[in-house]
N, C-alpha and C positions, 0 to 999 in steps of 0.2 A: 504494499499499500504506499502511496506517495504522500508526502507532507502537504497539508493544505497551502494554497497560494493566497496571497493578499488580493483583495478585489481589484486594486489598482493594477497589479501585474497581469491579472487575468484580462481585464478590460483593454489594456494596452495591446496584448496579443490579439484579441478579437478585432480591435479597430485596425491594426496593421494588416490583418488578413482581409478585411473588408476592402481596404484601400488597394491591396494587391489584386483582388478579384475585379474591382472596378477598372483598374488600369489595364488588365488583361482584356476586358470587354472593349475598351477603347482601341487597343492595338488590334484586336480581332476585326473591329469595324474598319480600321485603316487598311488592313490586309485585304478585306473584302472589296474595298474601294479600289485597291491597286490591282487585284488579280481577277476580280469578278466572283459572283456568288458560287458558281459551279466549282471553280478551283479552290475557293476558300473552304469548302466543305472538307477538303483533304488536308487542311492545315490546322494546327493547334498551337496557340501561343502558350509557351511554357513559362516564360518570364522575361523580365527586362532588368538588366543591371549593368552599370558602368557604360551606358550608351549602346549596349548590345541587346538586340531583341532575339530571343531564342524561340525558334519555331520548329515543331515536330511535323514531319511530312509522312503520310501513310502509304505512299506509293513510290517505289524505286524509280520508275521513269520520270515522275513528276519531280522527285528529289534531284535527279540529274539535270533536269531542265532548269530548276530553280538555282542550283549552284553554278551551273555552267553558262547560262545565258541571261537570266532575268533578275539576279540578286540586286544589282545596282538600280535598275529601273523600278523595281518594287520598293526599294528603300526610298528613292526620290518621291514616288507617288505617295507613300505612307507619310513622309515628312510634310508634304503639302497638306495632307489631311489633318495631321497632328499639330501643325504650327501653333504656337512657337516651340513646342516640345520636339526634339529631334532625335532620330535614330542614327547612330554613327555606323553601325554594322548590323546586318541580319545574319544570324548563325542558324543555318538549316541543319536538322538532324533527322535521321530516319526514326519513325515512330517507335516509342519504347526506349530509345537511347538518349533522348533529350532531357537535360537537367541544367539547372542554373548553378 
């Protein structure tokens, strides 16, 4: 059994998680804007840290397309959508291997 936590510590954790989920939704919307609804269904925002957006891709051919041809154009389109917040780099990972 774990020791009880102070209410302030508990609430701080809950509020930071809510903020994280809200920012993921915002980044997901930006990705959908950049790649279209059909392609966005195959992408999952894993996190954002240090200017890097981490995205899981559920299809090997789509992963190859993203890292080989579309990474920079997607980043630019996302940045237009997110202004003034900016993504410095998008890191694509195959589904199940993405973590921040």
